[in-house]
C-alpha positions as CSV (number, residue, x, y, z in Angstrom):
1,M,29.4,90.9,35.7
2,K,32.4,92.0,37.8
3,T,33.5,89.7,40.6
4,L,32.4,92.0,43.4
5,D,29.0,92.5,41.9
6,K,28.6,88.8,41.4
7,A,29.6,88.2,45.0
8,K,27.0,90.8,46.3
9,T,24.2,88.8,44.7
10,W,25.0,86.1,47.3
11,L,24.0,88.4,50.1
12,D,20.3,88.0,49.3
13,S,18.7,86.3,52.3
14,A,15.7,85.2,50.2
15,V,18.0,82.8,48.3
16,F,21.1,82.1,50.5
17,D,21.3,81.0,54.1
18,Q,22.8,83.1,56.8
19,K,26.0,81.1,57.1
20,T,26.7,81.6,53.4
21,I,25.9,85.3,53.5
22,E,28.3,85.8,56.4
23,E,31.1,83.9,54.6
24,V,30.7,86.0,51.5
25,Q,30.6,89.2,53.5
26,E,33.8,88.2,55.1
27,L,35.4,87.7,51.7
28,I,34.2,91.0,50.5
29,N,35.4,92.9,53.6
30,N,38.7,91.3,54.3
31,K,39.9,88.7,51.7
32,P,39.9,90.3,48.2
33,Q,42.2,87.6,46.7
34,Q,40.0,84.7,48.0
35,L,37.0,86.6,46.8
36,E,38.4,86.7,43.3
37,E,39.2,83.0,43.4
38,A,35.7,82.2,44.7
39,F,33.7,84.2,42.1
40,Y,35.8,84.9,39.0
41,K,34.2,82.0,37.1
42,N,31.7,79.2,37.4
43,L,32.9,75.7,38.2
44,E,33.0,73.6,35.0
45,F,32.6,70.0,34.2
46,G,35.8,68.3,33.3
47,T,36.8,64.7,32.4
48,G,35.6,63.4,35.8
49,G,32.7,65.7,36.5
50,M,32.9,68.9,38.6
51,R,35.5,69.3,41.4
52,G,36.6,72.2,43.4
53,V,37.5,73.7,46.7
54,M,34.6,73.8,49.2
55,G,33.3,77.2,50.2
56,A,30.9,80.0,49.2
57,G,31.1,81.2,45.6
58,T,30.3,80.3,42.0
59,N,33.8,78.7,41.7
60,R,33.4,76.6,44.8
61,I,31.6,73.4,45.8
62,N,28.7,74.3,48.0
63,K,25.0,73.6,48.6
64,Y,24.0,76.1,45.9
65,T,26.4,75.2,43.1
66,L,25.5,71.6,43.6
67,G,21.8,72.5,43.9
68,K,21.9,74.4,40.7
69,N,23.5,71.4,38.9
70,S,20.8,69.1,40.3
71,Q,17.9,71.5,39.3
72,G,19.3,71.6,35.8
73,I,19.5,67.8,35.5
74,A,16.0,67.4,36.9
75,D,14.7,69.9,34.3
76,Y,16.5,68.0,31.6
77,L,15.1,64.7,32.7
78,K,11.6,66.0,32.4
79,E,12.3,67.2,28.9
80,V,14.0,64.1,27.5
81,Y,12.0,61.5,29.4
82,P,8.4,63.0,29.5
83,N,5.6,61.1,31.2
84,E,8.0,58.9,33.1
85,Q,8.7,58.5,36.8
86,H,12.3,59.7,36.9
87,K,14.8,57.9,39.1
88,V,18.2,58.9,40.4
89,V,20.6,57.1,42.7
90,I,23.1,59.0,44.9
91,A,26.3,57.9,46.7
92,Y,29.0,59.8,48.6
93,D,32.5,59.3,49.8
94,C,34.4,60.0,53.1
95,R,35.1,63.7,52.4
96,H,34.0,66.5,54.6
97,N,30.4,67.5,53.8
98,S,29.9,64.7,51.4
99,Q,27.0,63.3,53.3
100,E,25.4,66.7,53.8
101,F,25.9,67.6,50.1
102,A,24.3,64.2,49.1
103,Y,21.2,65.0,51.1
104,E,21.0,68.5,49.7
105,V,21.2,67.1,46.2
106,A,18.5,64.5,47.2
107,K,16.2,67.3,48.3
108,V,16.4,69.1,45.0
109,F,15.7,66.0,42.9
110,S,12.8,64.9,45.2
111,A,11.4,68.4,45.2
112,N,11.2,68.1,41.4
113,G,9.3,64.8,41.6
114,V,12.3,62.5,41.1
115,Q,12.4,59.2,42.9
116,V,15.7,59.2,44.8
117,Y,17.7,56.2,46.0
118,I,20.5,57.1,48.4
119,F,23.1,54.9,50.1
120,P,22.9,55.0,53.9
121,E,26.6,55.3,54.3
122,L,29.7,56.1,52.2
123,R,30.2,53.7,49.3
124,P,32.7,53.3,46.4
125,T,32.1,55.1,43.1
126,P,32.0,51.9,41.0
127,L,29.1,50.7,43.2
128,L,27.2,53.9,42.2
129,S,27.9,53.3,38.5
130,Y,26.7,49.7,38.8
131,S,23.6,50.8,40.7
132,V,22.4,53.1,38.0
133,K,21.8,50.2,35.7
134,H,20.9,47.7,38.4
135,L,18.1,49.9,39.7
136,G,17.0,51.1,36.3
137,C,17.7,54.8,37.1
138,H,17.9,57.6,34.6
139,C,21.0,59.0,36.2
140,G,23.3,58.7,39.2
141,I,25.2,61.2,41.3
142,V,28.3,60.6,43.5
143,L,29.7,63.3,45.8
144,T,33.5,62.8,45.7
145,A,36.7,64.5,44.7
146,S,38.5,61.2,44.2
147,H,42.1,61.7,45.4
148,N,42.2,65.5,45.5
149,P,43.4,67.3,48.7
150,P,41.0,67.5,51.8
151,E,39.7,70.9,50.9
152,Y,38.1,69.6,47.7
153,N,34.8,67.9,46.9
154,G,33.0,67.2,43.7
155,Y,29.9,66.0,41.8
156,K,30.0,63.3,39.2
157,V,27.1,62.5,37.0
158,Y,26.2,59.1,35.4
159,W,23.7,58.4,32.8
160,T,21.3,55.5,32.0
161,D,24.1,53.1,30.9
162,G,26.0,53.7,34.1
163,G,28.7,55.7,32.3
164,Q,29.6,59.3,33.0
165,L,28.0,62.1,31.0
166,V,29.3,62.5,27.5
167,P,28.2,64.5,24.5
168,P,25.5,65.5,23.6
169,Q,24.0,65.1,27.1
170,D,26.8,67.0,28.9
171,K,26.5,70.1,26.8
172,D,22.7,70.1,26.9
173,I,22.7,69.8,30.7
174,I,25.4,72.4,31.1
175,N,23.4,74.8,29.0
176,R,20.3,74.1,31.2
177,I,22.4,74.8,34.4
178,D,23.9,77.9,33.0
179,N,20.5,79.4,32.2
180,L,19.3,78.9,35.7
181,E,19.6,81.4,38.5
182,F,20.2,80.3,42.1
183,K,16.7,81.5,43.0
184,D,15.3,78.9,40.6
185,V,16.6,75.9,42.7
186,N,14.0,74.1,44.7
187,F,15.4,72.8,47.9
188,N,12.0,71.9,49.4
189,G,12.6,68.1,49.4
190,N,9.9,65.5,49.4
191,N,10.8,62.8,52.0
192,D,8.3,60.4,50.5
193,L,10.5,60.3,47.4
194,I,13.8,59.7,49.2
195,K,14.5,56.0,49.9
196,K,17.6,54.7,51.7
197,L,19.1,51.6,50.1
198,G,19.8,48.5,52.1
199,E,22.3,45.6,51.9
200,A,20.7,44.1,48.8
201,E,22.5,46.6,46.5
202,D,25.9,45.8,48.1
203,E,25.3,42.1,47.8
204,A,24.3,42.3,44.1
205,F,27.5,44.3,43.4
206,I,29.7,41.9,45.4
207,N,28.3,38.9,43.5
208,D,28.7,40.5,40.1
209,S,32.2,41.7,41.0
210,I,33.2,38.2,41.8
211,K,31.5,36.9,38.6
212,N,33.4,39.4,36.4
213,G,36.7,39.5,38.3
214,G,37.0,35.8,39.4
215,F,38.6,33.3,37.0
216,N,39.9,29.7,37.1
217,T,41.8,30.1,40.4
218,T,41.6,27.1,42.7
219,E,40.6,27.2,46.3
220,E,44.1,26.2,47.3
221,E,45.7,28.9,45.2
222,R,43.5,31.5,46.7
223,K,44.3,30.4,50.3
224,K,48.1,30.6,49.7
225,L,48.1,34.2,48.4
226,N,49.3,36.7,51.1
227,I,47.8,40.2,50.6
228,S,48.3,43.5,52.4
229,Y,45.7,46.2,51.7
230,T,44.9,49.8,52.5
231,S,41.8,51.8,51.8
232,L,43.7,55.1,52.4
233,H,40.9,56.3,54.8
234,G,38.3,55.9,52.0
235,T,35.3,54.0,50.9
236,S,36.8,50.7,49.7
237,I,36.9,49.4,53.3
238,T,33.1,48.9,53.0
239,I,33.3,46.5,50.1
240,I,36.8,45.1,49.2
241,P,37.3,42.9,52.3
242,Q,33.9,41.4,51.7
243,V,34.7,40.6,48.1
244,L,38.0,39.0,48.9
245,E,36.6,37.1,51.8
246,K,33.7,35.7,49.8
247,R,36.0,34.7,47.0
248,G,38.1,32.7,49.5
249,Y,41.2,34.9,50.1
250,E,42.0,34.2,53.7
251,Q,45.3,35.9,54.1
252,L,44.2,39.6,54.0
253,H,46.1,42.0,56.2
254,I,44.6,45.5,56.5
255,V,46.4,48.7,57.4
256,D,44.4,49.5,60.5
257,Q,45.7,53.1,60.8
258,Q,44.2,53.8,57.4
259,A,41.0,51.7,57.7
260,E,38.8,54.3,59.2
261,P,37.2,56.7,56.7
262,N,38.5,60.2,57.3
263,G,38.3,63.2,55.0
264,D,41.5,64.7,56.5
265,F,43.5,61.7,55.3
266,P,45.7,62.1,58.3
267,T,48.4,59.5,57.6
268,V,49.2,60.6,54.0
269,E,50.2,63.8,52.3
270,S,48.0,62.8,49.3
271,P,45.5,59.9,49.2
272,N,46.5,59.0,45.7
273,P,47.8,55.5,44.8
274,E,49.6,57.1,41.8
275,E,52.1,58.5,44.4
276,P,54.4,56.0,46.0
277,A,54.3,57.8,49.4
278,A,50.6,57.0,49.7
279,L,51.2,53.3,49.9
280,K,54.2,53.5,52.3
281,M,52.3,52.0,55.3
282,A,50.9,49.3,53.2
283,L,54.3,48.4,51.9
284,E,55.6,48.3,55.5
285,L,52.8,46.0,56.5
286,G,53.5,43.9,53.4
287,E,57.1,43.4,54.4
288,E,56.1,42.6,58.0
289,K,53.6,40.0,56.9
290,G,55.7,38.6,54.0
291,S,52.9,39.5,51.5
292,D,53.1,38.5,47.9
293,L,50.9,41.4,46.9
294,V,50.2,44.9,48.3
295,V,47.0,46.7,47.1
296,G,45.5,50.1,47.8
297,T,42.7,52.3,46.6
298,D,42.0,56.0,46.5
299,P,39.2,57.5,48.7
300,D,36.3,56.8,46.3
301,S,37.8,53.4,45.3
302,D,38.0,53.8,41.5
303,R,41.8,53.8,41.3
304,L,44.1,51.2,42.6
305,G,47.8,50.9,43.2
306,I,49.7,47.6,43.5
307,A,53.1,46.4,44.6
308,V,54.5,43.0,43.8
309,R,57.7,41.1,44.4
310,N,60.3,42.1,41.9
311,L,63.1,39.9,40.4
312,E,65.1,40.4,43.6
313,G,62.1,39.4,45.8
314,K,61.5,42.9,47.1
315,L,58.1,44.6,47.0
316,Q,58.0,47.1,44.2
317,L,55.2,49.4,43.1
318,L,54.0,49.1,39.5
319,N,53.0,52.2,37.6
320,G,49.6,52.6,36.1
321,N,50.6,51.5,32.7
322,Q,52.3,48.3,34.0
323,T,49.3,47.5,36.2
324,M,46.9,48.0,33.2
325,V,49.0,45.9,30.9
326,M,49.2,43.0,33.3
327,M,45.5,43.0,34.0
328,T,44.8,43.1,30.3
329,W,47.2,40.2,29.6
330,F,45.5,38.1,32.3
331,L,42.0,38.9,31.0
332,L,43.0,38.1,27.4
333,E,44.7,34.9,28.5
334,E,41.7,33.7,30.5
335,W,39.3,34.6,27.7
336,K,41.5,32.6,25.3
337,K,41.6,29.6,27.7
338,D,37.9,29.6,28.0
339,E,37.6,29.9,24.2
340,R,35.6,33.1,24.5
341,I,37.5,35.0,21.8
342,K,35.3,34.8,18.7
343,G,36.5,37.8,16.7
344,Q,33.9,40.3,18.1
345,E,35.7,41.5,21.3
346,F,37.6,44.6,22.1
347,V,40.0,46.2,24.6
348,A,40.1,49.9,25.2
349,S,42.6,52.4,26.5
350,T,43.4,56.1,26.1
351,I,45.6,58.3,23.9
352,V,48.1,59.0,26.6
353,S,48.5,55.4,27.8
354,T,51.3,53.0,26.9
355,P,51.5,51.8,23.2
356,L,52.1,48.3,24.6
357,M,48.3,48.0,25.2
358,Q,47.6,48.0,21.4
359,V,50.5,45.6,20.7
360,L,49.5,43.2,23.4
361,T,45.8,43.2,22.5
362,E,46.3,42.7,18.8
363,S,48.6,39.8,19.5
364,Y,45.4,37.9,20.7
365,Q,43.6,38.9,17.5
366,V,41.3,41.2,19.6
367,E,40.4,44.7,18.4
368,Y,42.0,47.6,20.2
369,K,40.1,50.9,20.5
370,E,41.5,54.2,21.8
371,S,39.7,57.1,23.5
372,L,40.3,60.4,25.1
373,T,41.5,60.4,28.8
374,G,38.6,59.6,31.2
375,F,36.6,56.5,31.6
376,K,33.5,58.2,30.3
377,W,35.0,57.8,26.9
378,I,35.7,54.1,27.3
379,A,32.1,53.7,28.5
380,K,31.0,55.5,25.4
381,L,32.9,53.0,23.3
382,I,31.0,50.2,24.9
383,K,27.7,52.0,24.3
384,D,28.6,52.9,20.7
385,N,29.6,49.3,19.8
386,P,26.9,47.0,21.1
387,E,27.8,44.3,18.6
388,L,31.2,43.9,20.3
389,D,32.0,42.3,23.7
390,F,34.1,44.5,26.0
391,I,36.9,42.5,27.7
392,G,38.4,45.2,29.7
393,G,40.4,48.4,29.6
394,G,42.1,51.2,31.4
395,E,44.2,54.2,31.5
396,E,47.7,55.1,32.8
397,S,46.3,57.0,35.9
398,F,45.7,53.7,37.8
399,G,42.2,53.0,36.6
400,F,40.8,49.8,35.1
401,M,37.5,48.4,34.2
402,V,36.8,44.6,34.1
403,G,34.0,43.8,31.6
404,D,31.1,46.2,31.2
405,F,28.9,45.5,34.3
406,V,30.4,48.7,35.7
407,R,30.9,51.6,33.3
408,D,33.7,53.5,35.2
409,K,37.1,52.6,36.6
410,D,36.5,50.0,39.3
411,A,39.2,49.3,41.9
412,V,37.0,46.7,43.7
413,T,36.8,44.2,40.8
414,S,40.3,45.2,39.5
415,I,41.9,44.2,42.9
416,L,40.1,40.9,42.8
417,L,41.4,40.4,39.3
418,V,45.0,41.2,40.4
419,C,44.6,38.7,43.3
420,E,43.4,36.0,40.9
421,M,46.4,36.7,38.6
422,A,48.9,36.7,41.5
423,A,47.5,33.5,43.0
424,Q,47.7,31.6,39.7
425,L,51.2,32.8,38.9
426,K,52.4,32.0,42.4
427,A,51.2,28.5,42.0
428,K,53.3,28.1,38.8
429,G,56.4,29.4,40.6
430,S,56.2,32.7,38.9
431,S,54.9,36.2,39.8
432,I,53.3,39.3,38.2
433,Y,56.6,41.0,37.9
434,E,58.3,38.0,36.2
435,K,55.5,37.7,33.8
436,M,55.7,41.4,33.0
437,V,59.3,41.1,32.0
438,E,58.5,38.1,29.9
439,L,55.9,40.2,28.1
440,Y,58.5,42.8,27.4
441,V,60.7,40.2,25.8
442,E,57.8,39.0,23.7
443,H,56.3,42.3,22.7
444,G,59.0,45.0,23.2
445,Y,60.1,46.9,26.3
446,F,58.0,50.1,27.0
447,K,58.8,52.5,29.8
448,E,56.4,55.4,30.7
449,H,56.9,58.4,32.9
450,L,54.5,61.2,34.0
451,V,55.3,64.7,35.0
452,A,52.5,66.7,36.6
453,L,53.1,70.4,37.1
454,V,50.7,71.9,39.7
455,K,49.5,75.4,38.8
456,K,46.8,76.7,41.3
457,G,44.4,79.6,41.0
458,I,43.8,82.1,38.3
459,E,47.5,82.7,37.6
460,G,48.1,79.0,37.4
461,A,45.2,78.5,35.0
462,E,46.7,81.2,32.7
463,E,50.2,79.5,32.9
464,I,48.7,76.2,31.8
465,K,46.8,77.9,29.0
466,Q,49.9,79.7,27.8
467,K,52.1,76.6,27.9
468,M,49.7,74.8,25.5
469,I,49.7,77.9,23.2
470,D,53.5,77.9,23.2
471,L,53.7,74.2,22.3
472,R,51.3,74.8,19.4
473,D,53.0,78.0,18.2
474,N,56.5,76.7,18.6
475,P,56.2,72.9,18.1
476,L,59.0,70.6,19.0
477,K,61.3,69.7,16.1
478,E,63.3,67.1,18.0
479,N,64.0,65.7,21.4
480,D,67.0,63.8,22.8
481,G,68.5,63.8,19.4
482,E,65.5,62.2,17.7
483,K,63.5,64.0,15.0
484,I,59.8,64.6,15.6
485,V,58.0,62.8,12.7
486,L,54.4,63.1,13.7
487,V,52.3,65.6,15.7
488,E,48.7,65.0,16.8
489,D,46.7,68.0,17.8
490,Y,43.4,66.9,19.4
491,L,42.2,70.4,19.6
492,S,42.2,70.9,15.9
493,R,41.6,67.1,15.4
494,K,44.5,67.1,12.9
495,A,47.7,65.1,12.7
496,K,50.7,66.0,10.6
497,N,53.6,64.0,9.4
498,T,56.4,66.4,9.6
499,Q,58.5,64.6,7.1
500,T,56.0,64.2,4.2
501,K,53.9,67.2,5.3
502,E,50.8,65.0,5.0
503,T,47.9,65.7,7.3
504,Y,45.0,63.5,8.3
505,D,41.9,63.8,10.5
506,I,41.8,62.5,14.1
507,E,38.6,60.5,14.8
508,V,38.3,60.9,18.5
509,P,36.4,64.0,19.9
510,Q,38.1,67.3,20.4
511,S,40.3,67.8,23.4
512,N,43.2,70.1,24.5
513,V,45.9,67.5,24.0
514,L,49.1,67.5,21.9
515,I,51.1,64.3,21.2
516,Y,54.6,64.2,19.5
517,Y,56.2,61.0,18.1
518,T,59.9,60.7,17.3
519,E,61.5,58.6,14.6
520,N,62.4,56.0,17.2
521,G,58.9,55.7,18.6
522,T,59.3,57.9,21.6
523,K,55.9,59.5,22.5
524,I,55.5,62.8,24.4
525,A,52.0,64.0,25.2
526,A,50.9,67.3,26.9
527,R,47.5,67.7,28.4
528,P,45.9,70.0,31.0
529,S,44.0,68.0,33.7
530,G,40.2,68.2,33.5
531,T,39.7,68.0,37.2
532,E,42.9,69.3,38.9
533,P,45.0,72.5,38.6
534,K,47.7,70.6,36.7
535,I,49.4,70.3,33.3
536,K,50.5,66.7,32.6
537,F,53.3,65.5,30.4
538,Y,53.2,61.8,29.5
539,I,56.5,60.3,28.1
540,S,56.8,56.8,26.6
541,V,60.0,55.2,25.4
542,N,60.6,51.8,24.0
543,A,63.2,49.3,22.9
544,E,63.8,45.6,22.0
545,L,64.5,43.4,25.0
546,E,66.4,40.3,23.9
547,S,66.1,38.3,27.1
548,T,65.0,38.7,30.8
549,K,68.7,39.0,31.9
550,D,69.0,42.3,29.9
551,Y,66.0,43.8,31.7
552,Q,67.8,45.8,34.4
553,E,70.4,47.2,32.0
554,V,67.7,48.3,29.5
555,T,65.6,49.8,32.3
556,E,68.5,51.9,33.6
557,M,69.4,53.0,30.1
558,H,65.8,54.2,29.5
559,D,65.5,55.8,32.9
560,E,68.4,58.0,31.8
561,K,66.8,58.7,28.5
562,I,63.6,59.9,30.2
563,K,65.6,62.2,32.5
564,R,67.1,63.8,29.3
565,I,63.7,64.2,27.7
566,V,62.3,65.8,30.8
567,K,65.3,68.2,31.1
568,E,65.1,69.2,27.5
569,L,61.4,69.9,27.8
570,G,62.1,72.2,30.7
571,I,59.6,70.4,33.0
572,A,61.9,69.0,35.6
């Protein structure tokens, strides 16, 4: 169906409300380019669910696209869980329309006889993941677009184990949704089946967060740690201060200007802790208060950014790989101290994360498992390996999961874990940064860098598609004077040794990712984002580090190496 014809179907007053009809009519009459963007395709599920710009249209987040998703899931629940009282829990973040969308979704589920539990106010995404299992629900929905710009919103779906949708459920549900028409959506909610949750769910999560993220830190050590924190106008303000206070961290300084939830994110260009500018105010507060540690979360509180005192005593942001490595080290060390490592544990990370994760994990005689990008795949590893105990794991994009009580990245418990680590190291006259450098000496120096190219709209999507085609049709032969010795293509699920010409199968599921390895261990990965209009390039370089005194020199040398790699790839 042509875009204009598709748009005209949204002028039916028997299906769509007057406000939507007027918006679509305005696009048809006066905004042909916006009309094309809004209707040229249907929004798709990516690595983190479905995200998009809010507005009328099949390629937009609105009452009807969300309603159609919910109708499809309700129909699927009836099919796969017959003769059961189906239950769903719904949460939402600080974004514009999140609360309204949450209640529209609740209407659809309740209209289909599903018992709905909904949080009375905005709440962090990890709390939603936790609540699916805690309340014994069949699925969970959170209305969020994570750290995307203010005009975005989204819809993430969690299944019975608290993890996000994975095959085969995702494809089955998507097929259900695709076979529906908007007129099939039942918005006539049943209020008797919609129940607001109370404080009990928050308390249960807080207690389990402390149980999983708290370790052998003394009361005195916790009291002495000085922390500055920002919620970046998001949901974590509803939980993190309570967790830290209950655990006994008394020196917590909050960035007041960013404490109030606000979908416009007025004090930052982007509410993404991956970007240093987002934590500028928290860093300023940290310097003012003399903090040992600065922590911040994205709007739905699944990602965290941290800054620690470097070797010169200045606050310095760690990248996602460094943060993940340090949390993993601390968990492994604490499990070892408590004699909990019995040979049936594992740590997980993703194919585009630092290779140091595997080196570090295996040094503790713990199994390391790797997945595609996205925590739904790490959650699937837990589900698929019930005989193994999951210690923790993460990915380079500032997400981490402590234990398996939450099945998604969890900034709440991760921040508590970081505080425990910082407090213990401070008591020993050390710091997170000092320990990180010591790990580099012990296991090898690894330096990672991410380049994310934003390509918006139809034209941008074609550019990203063509870039991946070009990389496959004209594969890299060398970079920075180093020969490419191995190419992994996760779309074909084949890897090829370019020297011996041998090929082997890749075990993880299919994905549009290419990874190149050089003879010296440099790793270059290319991957289109599943939730944002970006193509991402992940670069990892490594070297031996003889002693801590060589750290600065080796770092500067590899910063220059990364600059050369980026320039040669033409992605600067």
